[in-house]
N, C-alpha and C positions, 0 to 999 in steps of 0.2 A: 550028845555030839562027841565024835572022836577028838582026840587031842590035836591041836593045830599049832603051827608056827605063825608069827606075824607076817603080814605082807607090806607093812610100812613101819618106819622108825623115824622118830625125831632125834637127831644125832647131836644137837648142840646149837649154839654155843652156850656154855654155862653163863648164867646171869644175863640172858638175852631174851627171856620170855618163853622158854620151853615149857615151864610149868603151866603158864596161862593157856597156851595153845593146847596142851594135853588135856586140861580140864574142859576147854571148849569142845574139843573133839569127842571127849568122853560122853558129853551130853547129846551127841548126834545119834539117832536111832540106827543108823547104818554102820556104826563104829563100835568095836569091842576093844577096850584097852586092857592091858595086863591087870589082873584082879588084885594082887597083893599090895603093890606099891607103884608109885609113879616111875621111879628110877630102878629098873630091874638090874641094870649093870652086869648083865650076863657076859657080853663080849669083851669087857675089860676086867672087871674085878672078880666075877664069879664063873669064869669060863670053865674052870675045873669041875664045876658041878655037873656038867654034861648036858647034852641036848634034851634028854628026857626031862631033866629038871626045868629047863627053859620052857618046854611045852606045857608043863604044869602051871606056869604063870598065866596061861591063857585058858584055864579050865572053865572060865565063865563064858566062853564063846558060844553063841547060839545061832551061828550061821550068818552073822553080819558080814557085809561085803568087805569092810576094811577092819583089819586086826592089827593093833600096833602097840608100841610102847615108846616112852620118851626117856632117854638117858643122855644128858647134855655133855657127858664126858666122852662119848663115842668118837666125836670129831677129833679129839686131841690125842688119843692113844694110837701110836704108829701101827700096832699089830691088829687093831680092830677091823679096818676095812676088809682085809683078807679073811678074817674069821666070819664076818657078816656074809661075804660073798660065797663062802663055802657052805653056809647053812641056809641062807635065803637069797639066792642070786637074783631073783626076780623082784625083790623088794623095792618099794618106792621110799626115797629118803628125803627128809625135810631138814634143812639147816636154817637157823635164824641167826642173823648177824647184828651186832650192836657196835656203835662207835667204840673202837678198841680201847680208847682212853677211859671212857665211862665204864666199859665192861671191866677193865682192870681195877678201877677204883671201887666199884660195887663188889667185885670178887674180894678185894682186900677187906672191906668192912664186913662182908659175910664171914671171913675167917676171924676177924677180931671178935665178932659176936659169939662165935663158936670156940673161942679160946685157942685158936690155931695160929694166931699171929700176935707178937708182942712188940715188933718194931713199928716205927712210924712209916708212913707210906713211902716216902723218899728212900729211907734206909732199906725197906723191904725190896724196892726195885733194884737198888744197888747190890743187894745180896742175892738176887734171883739166880744169876748164872752159877754162882758157887753153890747155892743151896740145891739147885736141881742137878748139878753135876755130881754132887756128893750124896744125893738121896739114896737111901738103902732099899727103896722099893718104888715101883712105878706109881702106886697110889699116892704117896707123898709128893712125888715129883710132879705129877700132872694135876692133882686135885688141889694141893695146898698152896704152892708158891710160884706157879707159872703164870704170873699176872700179865706179863707182856707177851710171852710166847703164845698164850691162848688167843691173842688178838691178831696174830699173823695168819689170817684166815685162808689166804689163797693156797699156801702150801698144804694146808689141811684138806681143802676141797680138791686140789689136784691129786692128793693121795687117795681120796675116796674114788675119784674118777679113773684111777688105774684099775679099779675092780668093778665099777659100775658105769654104764653109759651116762653121758651128760644129761640125757633126757629123763633119767631115773632120779635126778636130784633137783629138788626145788629149793631155791634160796629166797628167803624172806628177810625183811628188815624189822628190827625191834621197834623202830619209831612208827612204822606202818601198822604193826600189830597194836601199838599203843594208841595211835591217833586216828587210825582208820580200821577198827577191829572187824567190822562187818565185811568190808571189801577184802581184807586180808584173809579172813576165815573162809570166805567164798572161794578165793583163789586156792586155798589149801584143799577145800572140798573137791573142786574140779580136778585138781592134780591127783587126788586119791580116787576119783571116779565115783563119788557119791553126790547126792543132791546138794546143790548150793542154795536151796531155798529155805533150808532149816536155819532157824535163829535160836541158838541155845540160850536158856534163861540167864546163864552166867556170862554171856558175851560182853566184853568190855570190863569185866572185873579182873583186876590184876592180882594174881596169886603169887605168893612167895616174895613179896617186897620186903625190903629191909624193915625190921621192927615188927613183922607179922608174927602170928602165933607159931609159925613154922620155926622161927628162930628161937623160940622158947621151949618148944616141945616137938621133936621130930616124930614122936609116937602119935601126937595129936594130928599132925599133918598126914601121916599114913592112914590114920583112921578116917580123916576127911576124904581121902581118895575113894573110900568105899561107901561113904554116907553123903548123898547129895545135900541134905539139909545142913549138915555141918560145913560143907563146902561153901554154901551161901553165907553162913554165919561168919566164917573166917574171912571171906571176901569183904564183908561189910566192915570188919574191924581193921583191915589193912589200912595203913596211912595213905593219904592222897599223895604225899610227897615223901621222899627219903628223909630220914631224920639224922643222917650223918652229916658232918660239916662239909661245906663246899670245897672242891679241890682248888688249891692255890693256882691262880691264873698263870703265874710264871712256869710252874711245873707242868700245867696243862699244855702250854705252848711248846715246851721242850718235848713233851711226849708226842704231841702232834707232829713235830718235825721228825721225830724218830719213826713214826708210822707213815709219813707222807708217801714215800715210794711204794711201800706195801699196799697202801690204800689205792694209789693210782693204778698199780698193776691189777688189783682186784677189780676195780671199776672197769678197766678195759676188758678183763676176762668175762665179767658179767654183762657188760654192755649197758651200764647204768651210771648215773651221776651220784657220787659219794662225796661231793665237795662240802656238803654240810657237816661232815665229820671233822673238817678243819676249822670250823667256825668256833669262836670263843663263846662258850656257854649260851648258844642260841636257844631260846625257849622252845620246848617241843612243839607247842601249838603253831609256832611260826614256821616249823619245818614240815607241817602236814602236807602230804602230797608231794614232797620234794623228790621222792624217788619211788619207783615201783620196779621190783625185780621180777622178771619173767620166770616161770617155772623151768623153762629149758630154752635152748636155742636151736 
């Protein structure tokens, strides 16, 4: 087959289930995902490699209807939407959103695990503005220390929609992917124009959780991307619950107050209920079905 470019992208958010959705879609017979790694990172980190290099990442395409990749940092980088639109203007985009407080805390512990963070969580949040303002490269600014900025989703989605029509963007919720994986996967399939009757064998397996093999060996994780048997094995050893300590309730309440207006504006734009993001540590199973975000309006 000739070289091709993707026709869909999972653009974020980081620590919101993008890896799980990518693995589920990869198991669909009508989908071809980038062959070498889950996060290609062409439009942010590797843009200078050029479009021919990007096409090479999809060399395994055999005519499948949906061709894609998942890079959860695409949402956050200001220059990315214009770059995407210039290369693949007809692409379908999927964004998965998570309670911004939980996302920030998960992001923080991800950094601690990878030795990118030495401060405690409260101090890291206090230092965020100074750190990102003084960052000497965009990789550090957006990937490492933007705990709160990454959770201001509406400004990121509006930036994407400056270059893509609203109907080209599907917004899903992390808790729906976690608690209603079949329905959420089917919704993504319909959005991509592929059969929604396929049930991948790894559906419901949460990849890339805190404490998984990925956190101990990035090379092992990239190898699993190419070997389905290893994917299943890694999914089985993932812990059922996060093993980092719970967030201090007082700090959670303060962060929820900080995100209150942002979340309200996002809910209005999406036309959905996000009030469960303001609840104090409500168990995920109790939130099941609390919201469903339509692919477009």
